[in-house]
Backbone as a printed PyTorch tensor [residue, N CA C, xyz], in Angstrom:
tensor([[[-130.1570,  -46.8880, -134.7040],
         [-128.6450,  -46.8340, -133.6720],
         [-130.1960,  -46.3740, -132.4340]],

        [[-129.4300,  -47.1200, -130.9480],
         [-130.2320,  -46.7020, -129.8050],
         [-129.6060,  -45.4160, -128.8730]],

        [[-130.5040,  -45.3450, -128.0500],
         [-129.8070,  -44.0980, -127.1660],
         [-130.6650,  -44.7220, -126.3470]],

        [[-129.8080,  -44.6630, -125.2700],
         [-130.2030,  -44.5770, -123.4730],
         [-129.4790,  -43.8380, -122.9870]],

        [[-130.4660,  -42.8500, -122.2980],
         [-130.2610,  -41.5820, -121.4340],
         [-130.6170,  -41.5850, -120.5330]],

        [[-130.2000,  -40.9500, -119.4200],
         [-130.1630,  -40.4730, -118.4830],
         [-130.4530,  -38.2940, -117.7940]],

        [[-130.2300,  -38.1150, -117.4610],
         [-130.2080,  -37.0690, -116.4990],
         [-129.5950,  -37.1180, -115.1850]],

        [[-128.2590,  -36.3390, -115.1810],
         [-127.7130,  -36.6600, -114.0980],
         [-128.3980,  -34.8900, -112.8430]],

        [[-127.4740,  -35.5850, -111.9810],
         [-127.6660,  -33.7440, -111.3270],
         [-127.7300,  -32.6850, -111.4780]],

        [[-127.0660,  -32.4150, -112.3250],
         [-126.3900,  -30.8680, -112.7120],
         [-127.1140,  -31.0890, -114.0770]],

        [[-128.1870,  -31.9550, -114.7330],
         [-129.0160,  -31.1240, -115.5980],
         [-128.5300,  -31.9170, -116.9640]],

        [[-127.3200,  -32.1340, -116.8260],
         [-126.3120,  -32.9820, -117.8980],
         [-126.6300,  -34.0800, -118.3920]],

        [[-127.2010,  -34.5160, -119.4750],
         [-127.1620,  -35.5700, -120.7130],
         [-125.9340,  -36.6100, -119.9940]],

        [[-126.8050,  -38.0690, -120.0440],
         [-125.6610,  -38.8070, -119.6390],
         [-126.3690,  -40.4860, -120.3450]],

        [[-125.4060,  -41.2820, -121.1000],
         [-126.0810,  -42.0780, -121.3470],
         [-125.1460,  -43.0370, -122.2330]],

        [[-125.5710,  -44.0360, -123.2400],
         [-124.7960,  -43.9640, -124.3270],
         [-125.7830,  -44.6760, -125.7130]],

        [[-124.8710,  -44.6490, -126.4930],
         [-125.8740,  -44.9550, -127.7440],
         [-124.8550,  -45.5670, -128.9300]],

        [[-125.3780,  -46.2910, -129.7950],
         [-124.4450,  -46.9000, -130.8270],
         [-124.2530,  -46.6730, -132.0910]],

        [[-123.7610,  -46.9200, -132.4520],
         [-124.3240,  -45.8820, -134.7420],
         [-123.5070,  -47.0910, -135.6520]],

        [[-123.6860,  -46.7260, -137.0930],
         [-122.7160,  -47.5810, -137.0750],
         [-120.9730,  -48.0000, -137.8510]],

        [[-121.0850,  -47.0010, -137.0830],
         [-119.1740,  -46.2360, -137.0820],
         [-118.7220,  -46.1690, -135.7530]],

        [[-119.6580,  -46.0740, -134.9540],
         [-119.2300,  -46.0250, -133.4920],
         [-120.1600,  -46.5830, -132.0700]],

        [[-119.4730,  -46.6940, -131.3760],
         [-120.4280,  -46.7530, -129.6370],
         [-120.1930,  -45.4200, -129.2500]],

        [[-120.7390,  -44.3110, -129.0350],
         [-120.3720,  -43.8640, -127.4080],
         [-121.1250,  -43.3940, -126.2040]],

        [[-120.6390,  -42.8390, -125.4000],
         [-121.0300,  -42.4790, -124.1030],
         [-120.7840,  -40.9010, -123.5760]],

        [[-122.0210,  -40.6710, -123.2120],
         [-121.4470,  -39.3470, -122.6550],
         [-122.0250,  -38.9870, -121.2870]],

        [[-120.8150,  -38.3000, -120.6780],
         [-121.3980,  -37.9810, -119.3720],
         [-119.9930,  -36.7050, -118.8820]],

        [[-120.7440,  -35.7570, -118.0700],
         [-120.4990,  -34.6770, -117.6240],
         [-120.2050,  -33.5320, -118.8560]],

        [[-120.8580,  -33.5290, -119.8100],
         [-120.3710,  -33.1970, -120.6530],
         [-119.2520,  -32.6710, -121.6820]],

        [[-119.2480,  -34.5100, -121.2350],
         [-118.2440,  -34.8220, -122.4650],
         [-118.3240,  -36.1320, -123.5940]],

        [[-118.8160,  -36.3410, -124.6160],
         [-119.3700,  -37.5990, -125.3450],
         [-118.1320,  -37.8890, -126.0470]],

        [[-117.7050,  -39.0310, -125.6570],
         [-116.4850,  -40.1270, -125.6030],
         [-117.2490,  -41.1850, -126.8680]],

        [[-116.3440,  -41.1000, -128.2470],
         [-116.4060,  -42.1960, -129.0970],
         [-115.4590,  -42.7680, -129.6410]],

        [[-115.6810,  -44.0190, -129.5130],
         [-115.4540,  -44.8170, -129.9630],
         [-115.3540,  -45.9650, -131.3770]],

        [[-114.7460,  -45.1540, -132.6210],
         [-114.9910,  -45.7220, -133.4590],
         [-114.6170,  -47.4900, -134.0490]],

        [[-115.9560,  -47.4600, -134.1090],
         [-115.4520,  -48.9910, -135.2100],
         [-114.6980,  -49.7140, -135.3150]],

        [[-113.7420,  -50.8430, -135.2090],
         [-112.5630,  -51.7340, -135.8340],
         [-113.3360,  -51.7110, -137.2530]],

        [[-112.2940,  -51.6580, -138.2870],
         [-112.8500,  -51.9080, -139.6930],
         [-113.4680,  -50.4320, -140.8190]],

        [[-114.0650,  -49.9230, -140.0950],
         [-114.8190,  -48.5290, -140.0680],
         [-114.2940,  -47.5420, -141.6310]],

        [[-114.9270,  -47.6170, -142.3690],
         [-115.2180,  -46.9950, -143.4830],
         [-115.7740,  -45.7810, -144.1500]],

        [[-116.0890,  -44.5440, -143.0330],
         [-116.6670,  -43.3760, -143.2860],
         [-116.9190,  -42.0650, -143.7170]],

        [[-118.4730,  -42.9810, -144.3180],
         [-118.9730,  -42.0250, -145.1550],
         [-119.4980,  -40.6460, -144.9340]],

        [[-119.7180,  -39.3950, -144.9890],
         [-120.4540,  -38.0240, -145.0270],
         [-122.4320,  -38.8420, -144.4820]],

        [[-122.9400,  -39.8200, -144.6340],
         [-124.2680,  -40.4130, -144.0150],
         [-123.3990,  -40.8980, -142.8960]],

        [[-122.4140,  -41.3920, -143.1240],
         [-121.9450,  -41.9150, -141.4850],
         [-121.9660,  -40.9400, -140.6720]],

        [[-121.1340,  -40.2660, -141.2910],
         [-120.8380,  -39.0660, -140.1380],
         [-122.1610,  -38.2220, -139.5170]],

        [[-122.7040,  -37.7260, -140.3360],
         [-124.9100,  -36.7790, -140.4470],
         [-124.7300,  -37.8830, -138.9620]],

        [[-125.1120,  -39.3390, -139.5210],
         [-125.8230,  -40.1020, -138.2440],
         [-125.0320,  -40.4670, -136.3970]],

        [[-123.4810,  -40.1720, -136.4960],
         [-122.5450,  -39.9820, -135.7580],
         [-122.8450,  -38.7340, -135.2060]],

        [[-123.0960,  -37.8220, -135.6550],
         [-122.9740,  -35.9080, -135.2630],
         [-124.6000,  -36.1750, -134.2840]],

        [[-125.4230,  -36.9080, -135.4420],
         [-126.8720,  -37.0310, -134.2530],
         [-127.2470,  -37.3690, -133.9050]],

        [[-126.0210,  -38.6230, -133.3680],
         [-126.1870,  -39.4370, -132.5480],
         [-125.4820,  -38.7180, -130.6250]],

        [[-124.6560,  -38.0160, -131.3650],
         [-123.9580,  -36.8630, -129.8550],
         [-124.0600,  -35.6120, -129.0010]],

        [[-125.1290,  -35.0930, -130.4810],
         [-126.3550,  -34.3820, -130.3790],
         [-127.7560,  -34.6790, -129.0280]],

        [[-127.9240,  -35.6520, -129.6110],
         [-128.9210,  -36.5600, -129.1080],
         [-129.0840,  -36.8340, -127.6250]],

        [[-127.9230,  -37.1580, -127.1160],
         [-126.5230,  -38.1610, -126.5470],
         [-126.8240,  -36.9110, -125.2660]],

        [[-126.0630,  -35.6430, -125.7260],
         [-126.2810,  -34.2760, -124.7810],
         [-126.8530,  -33.9050, -124.9450]],

        [[-128.3890,  -33.9980, -124.7520],
         [-129.8860,  -33.7920, -124.9780],
         [-129.3920,  -32.3450, -124.8850]],

        [[-128.8730,  -31.9570, -126.5650],
         [-129.1390,  -30.5340, -127.2220],
         [-127.9360,  -30.2330, -126.6550]],

        [[-127.2410,  -30.2270, -125.6610],
         [-126.4770,  -29.3540, -125.2900],
         [-125.0750,  -29.1950, -125.7500]],

        [[-124.1160,  -28.1270, -125.3410],
         [-123.3150,  -28.5530, -125.9210],
         [-122.1420,  -29.1990, -125.2330]],

        [[-120.7880,  -29.8480, -126.1550],
         [-120.1290,  -30.9160, -125.5020],
         [-119.0030,  -30.4650, -125.9870]],

        [[-117.7710,  -31.6670, -125.0220],
         [-116.4740,  -32.0490, -125.6910],
         [-116.2980,  -33.3440, -126.5780]],

        [[-115.4450,  -33.3650, -127.6210],
         [-115.7210,  -35.0070, -127.9620],
         [-114.3240,  -35.9270, -127.8000]],

        [[-114.2500,  -36.7530, -127.2480],
         [-112.9720,  -37.2370, -127.2970],
         [-113.5050,  -38.4840, -128.2060]],

        [[-112.3160,  -38.9350, -129.1100],
         [-113.0520,  -39.5710, -130.6070],
         [-111.5930,  -40.6160, -130.7010]],

        [[-111.5420,  -41.5850, -130.2490],
         [-110.8180,  -42.9050, -129.8360],
         [-110.9730,  -43.4410, -131.3170]],

        [[-109.9710,  -43.1700, -131.8020],
         [-110.0500,  -43.9210, -133.3950],
         [-108.4040,  -44.4320, -133.5710]],

        [[-108.0790,  -46.0450, -132.7440],
         [-106.7850,  -46.7410, -131.9830],
         [-107.5110,  -47.9590, -133.2540]],

        [[-107.8880,  -47.5040, -134.4450],
         [-108.6140,  -49.1300, -135.0570],
         [-108.1620,  -49.1890, -136.4870]],

        [[-108.6650,  -49.5870, -136.7220],
         [-108.2440,  -49.6050, -138.1490],
         [-109.4310,  -48.5460, -139.3140]],

        [[-109.4220,  -47.8890, -139.3080],
         [-110.0030,  -47.3800, -139.9420],
         [-110.3920,  -46.0440, -140.7420]],

        [[-110.8720,  -45.8950, -141.6590],
         [-110.7700,  -44.8450, -142.7210],
         [-112.2230,  -44.2830, -143.2900]],

        [[-111.6960,  -42.8850, -143.9490],
         [-112.7260,  -42.2570, -144.3050],
         [-113.5550,  -42.1090, -145.9090]],

        [[-114.1070,  -41.6380, -146.5530],
         [-114.7000,  -41.7210, -147.7870],
         [-114.2550,  -39.3350, -147.8010]],

        [[-114.4270,  -39.5840, -149.4370],
         [-113.9970,  -38.5230, -149.7160],
         [-115.2660,  -37.2580, -148.7330]],

        [[-114.7040,  -36.0560, -148.7430],
         [-115.5320,  -35.1630, -148.4990],
         [-115.9690,  -34.7590, -146.5350]],

        [[-115.1870,  -36.6130, -145.8590],
         [-115.7830,  -36.6710, -144.9830],
         [-114.6570,  -35.6530, -143.4210]],

        [[-113.9880,  -35.9120, -144.0620],
         [-113.2860,  -34.3120, -143.1300],
         [-113.2950,  -33.2340, -142.7850]],

        [[-113.9900,  -32.6800, -144.3290],
         [-114.5130,  -31.3490, -144.3720],
         [-115.9840,  -30.8230, -143.7010]],

        [[-116.4560,  -32.2810, -143.9300],
         [-117.8900,  -32.2690, -143.5670],
         [-118.0370,  -31.9990, -141.9230]],

        [[-117.0330,  -33.1100, -141.4430],
         [-117.2540,  -32.1630, -140.1630],
         [-116.1820,  -31.5400, -139.2370]],

        [[-115.7630,  -30.5320, -140.1040],
         [-115.0680,  -29.2240, -139.6900],
         [-116.0990,  -27.9330, -140.2670]],

        [[-116.9300,  -28.7130, -140.8070],
         [-117.7300,  -27.6810, -141.7210],
         [-119.4400,  -28.1630, -141.9450]],

        [[-120.0310,  -28.2010, -140.3800],
         [-121.9520,  -28.7950, -140.7630],
         [-122.3820,  -28.1130, -139.7370]],

        [[-123.8300,  -28.4620, -139.6560],
         [-124.7590,  -27.7310, -138.9070],
         [-124.6100,  -28.5670, -138.0450]],

        [[-123.9680,  -28.9680, -136.9430],
         [-123.6900,  -29.6790, -136.0740],
         [-122.6840,  -29.2500, -134.7150]],

        [[-122.0700,  -28.6330, -135.2390],
         [-120.8330,  -27.9750, -135.0160],
         [-120.8770,  -26.7460, -133.8570]],

        [[-122.2830,  -26.7330, -134.1140],
         [-122.7040,  -25.3010, -132.5690],
         [-122.5080,  -26.1060, -131.4890]],

        [[-122.5790,  -27.4660, -131.5500],
         [-122.9950,  -28.2580, -130.5960],
         [-121.7440,  -28.6120, -129.7190]],

        [[-120.4400,  -28.2140, -130.6890],
         [-118.9660,  -29.1300, -130.0940],
         [-118.3310,  -28.2640, -129.2450]],

        [[-117.6880,  -28.3510, -128.5640],
         [-116.5310,  -27.0600, -127.7650],
         [-114.9960,  -27.6150, -128.0380]],

        [[-114.8420,  -28.7600, -128.0790],
         [-113.5420,  -29.0070, -129.0940],
         [-113.2670,  -30.5300, -129.2840]],

        [[-112.1370,  -30.9950, -129.8370],
         [-112.4580,  -32.1110, -130.1300],
         [-110.9680,  -32.5860, -129.6670]],

        [[-110.6470,  -33.5860, -129.2980],
         [-109.7270,  -34.5670, -129.1280],
         [-109.8960,  -36.4370, -129.7960]],

        [[-108.3900,  -36.8220, -130.3270],
         [-108.7910,  -37.1190, -131.3720],
         [-107.7690,  -38.6950, -130.6980]],

        [[-107.8760,  -39.3350, -130.2300],
         [-106.8820,  -40.4540, -129.4270],
         [-106.8030,  -41.6550, -131.0360]],

        [[-105.0650,  -41.4920, -130.4870],
         [-104.9160,  -42.3230, -132.7200],
         [-103.7260,  -42.9810, -132.0340]],

        [[-103.1920,  -43.9990, -133.1160],
         [-102.0280,  -44.7190, -132.6410],
         [-100.9610,  -45.3870, -133.8960]],

        [[-101.5170,  -44.9540, -134.7690],
         [-101.5620,  -45.1990, -136.1750],
         [-100.6960,  -44.0460, -137.4370]],

        [[ -99.7990,  -44.4090, -137.4220],
         [ -99.6040,  -43.7020, -138.6780],
         [-100.3410,  -42.3200, -139.9500]],

        [[-101.1960,  -44.1070, -140.5570],
         [-102.3610,  -43.1880, -141.3810],
         [-103.3220,  -43.0440, -141.1700]],

        [[-103.8100,  -43.4370, -139.5220],
         [-105.1110,  -41.7620, -138.9840],
         [-104.4100,  -40.3200, -138.5890]],

        [[-103.0770,  -40.9750, -137.5730],
         [-102.1330,  -39.3790, -137.8810],
         [-102.2070,  -38.4710, -138.9700]],

        [[-101.6290,  -39.0570, -140.1100],
         [-101.6760,  -38.6060, -141.4220],
         [-103.4610,  -37.5620, -141.6890]],

        [[-104.3160,  -38.9780, -141.1820],
         [-105.9790,  -37.9590, -142.0170],
         [-105.8590,  -36.8400, -141.2290]],

        [[-105.6630,  -37.4650, -139.4030],
         [-106.2990,  -36.2520, -138.2270],
         [-105.6500,  -34.6880, -138.6400]],

        [[-104.6950,  -34.6610, -139.1410],
         [-103.5630,  -33.8930, -139.3530],
         [-103.9210,  -32.5400, -140.7330]],

        [[-103.8870,  -34.2940, -141.8000],
         [-104.8120,  -33.4850, -143.1360],
         [-106.0950,  -32.5890, -142.2660]],

        [[-106.7920,  -33.0260, -141.2390],
         [-108.4110,  -32.5360, -141.2160],
         [-108.0000,  -31.0840, -140.5510]],

        [[-107.0340,  -31.0730, -139.2950],
         [-106.8680,  -30.2450, -138.4670],
         [-106.0430,  -28.9080, -139.4380]],

        [[-105.1570,  -28.6230, -140.5020],
         [-104.3660,  -28.2530, -140.8210],
         [-105.2770,  -27.9970, -142.5070]],

        [[-105.6620,  -28.6030, -143.2710],
         [-106.6310,  -27.9070, -144.5700],
         [-108.3340,  -28.1620, -144.7100]],

        [[-108.7510,  -28.1830, -143.4380],
         [-110.6380,  -28.8260, -143.0730],
         [-110.5850,  -27.3510, -141.9260]],

        [[-109.6100,  -26.6680, -141.7020],
         [-109.5040,  -25.7780, -140.7350],
         [-110.5430,  -25.7400, -139.7660]],

        [[-111.3580,  -27.0000, -138.6330],
         [-112.2370,  -27.3050, -137.9960],
         [-113.1180,  -26.2870, -136.7940]],

        [[-113.8090,  -25.5430, -137.0050],
         [-114.2630,  -24.3790, -136.4610],
         [-114.5650,  -24.3970, -134.8460]],

        [[-113.8370,  -25.5310, -134.3530],
         [-113.8070,  -25.9500, -132.6690],
         [-111.8490,  -26.4040, -132.2820]],

        [[-111.5730,  -25.8470, -131.4120],
         [-109.7770,  -26.0660, -131.2390],
         [-110.1880,  -28.0240, -131.1730]],

        [[-109.2310,  -28.3370, -131.5870],
         [-108.6700,  -30.2720, -132.3250],
         [-107.2180,  -30.0450, -131.8330]],

        [[-107.1070,  -31.5120, -131.0070],
         [-105.6840,  -31.9540, -130.6870],
         [-105.5290,  -33.4630, -130.9580]],

        [[-104.5040,  -33.7720, -131.7670],
         [-104.3840,  -35.2170, -131.4450],
         [-103.6610,  -35.6680, -129.8830]],

        [[-104.2830,  -37.3370, -129.4060],
         [-103.1890,  -37.5760, -128.2150],
         [-103.2850,  -38.8450, -128.8480]],

        [[-101.8060,  -40.0440, -127.6440],
         [-101.8740,  -41.1500, -128.1420],
         [-102.2230,  -41.8670, -127.4920]],

        [[-102.0680,  -40.7900, -125.7910],
         [-102.5350,  -41.6800, -124.6330],
         [-104.1200,  -41.2510, -124.2630]],

        [[-105.4360,  -41.7690, -124.3770],
         [-106.3780,  -41.5200, -123.3890],
         [-106.4060,  -39.8370, -122.6250]],

        [[-105.7850,  -41.0150, -121.3780],
         [-105.7150,  -39.9250, -120.4280],
         [-105.4530,  -38.4100, -120.7260]],

        [[-104.3790,  -38.1800, -120.9960],
         [-104.0240,  -36.7470, -121.7040],
         [-104.8260,  -36.7450, -122.6100]],

        [[-105.7730,  -36.9300, -123.5990],
         [-106.8870,  -36.2100, -123.7090],
         [-107.8840,  -35.4150, -123.1920]],

        [[-108.8530,  -37.0390, -122.1170],
         [-109.1750,  -36.8690, -121.3270],
         [-108.9420,  -35.2670, -120.4350]],

        [[-107.4690,  -34.9100, -119.6770],
         [-107.7160,  -33.9610, -119.3820],
         [-107.5130,  -32.8000, -120.0710]],

        [[-107.0270,  -33.0050, -121.2280],
         [-106.6060,  -31.7140, -122.0700],
         [-107.7980,  -31.1290, -122.0510]],

        [[-108.7520,  -32.3380, -122.2510],
         [-110.7110,  -31.4840, -122.2140],
         [-111.0410,  -30.9810, -120.9220]],

        [[-110.5760,  -31.1310, -120.1890],
         [-110.9160,  -31.1350, -118.1320],
         [-110.0110,  -29.3230, -118.0130]],

        [[-109.1650,  -29.6850, -118.6290],
         [-108.8460,  -27.7610, -118.8260],
         [-109.4080,  -27.0730, -119.3910]],

        [[-110.3310,  -27.5500, -121.2300],
         [-110.5000,  -26.9360, -121.9580],
         [-111.5230,  -26.4250, -120.6610]],

        [[-112.1730,  -27.4050, -120.4400],
         [-113.9150,  -27.4240, -119.8070],
         [-113.7370,  -26.2220, -118.8250]],

        [[-112.2800,  -26.6810, -117.4460],
         [-112.1390,  -25.5470, -116.6180],
         [-112.3100,  -23.8970, -116.5830]],

        [[-111.5720,  -23.4730, -118.0030],
         [-111.1960,  -22.5010, -118.5430],
         [-112.0150,  -21.5540, -118.6220]],

        [[-113.3540,  -22.5450, -119.7570],
         [-114.8240,  -21.5470, -119.5510],
         [-115.7290,  -21.4860, -118.5850]],

        [[-115.5390,  -22.2050, -117.6010],
         [-115.9940,  -21.5790, -116.4410],
         [-116.1970,  -20.3900, -115.9330]]])
């Protein structure tokens, strides 16, 4: 996993990183996560991803936009781990960009049954996901 990071004028980290399952970029307190095609996510993969997000954000709280408009899946326990793990203290909210029924079912299962500790919402349009995150950022300032 490689992380390339710089400090912007606001002190918020920005940069890019890659894990075994995703490519990440961070700008203005938002971590964009592009899940790689044909990824089958394990709990260990999720741990690696969340560590990279925290490192990329400079260990500051961040908003995440997770783009899963690819053929991907998750092993048993991944949604529960993502909902309740030691890295949640770093996330404000999750916007999921999805375009398949299978992924919509997985994310809806996550939001309904795993009861994430941060607000989460699904979108089919990346711009709508970005706008929702920006609205949340505005409300928190």
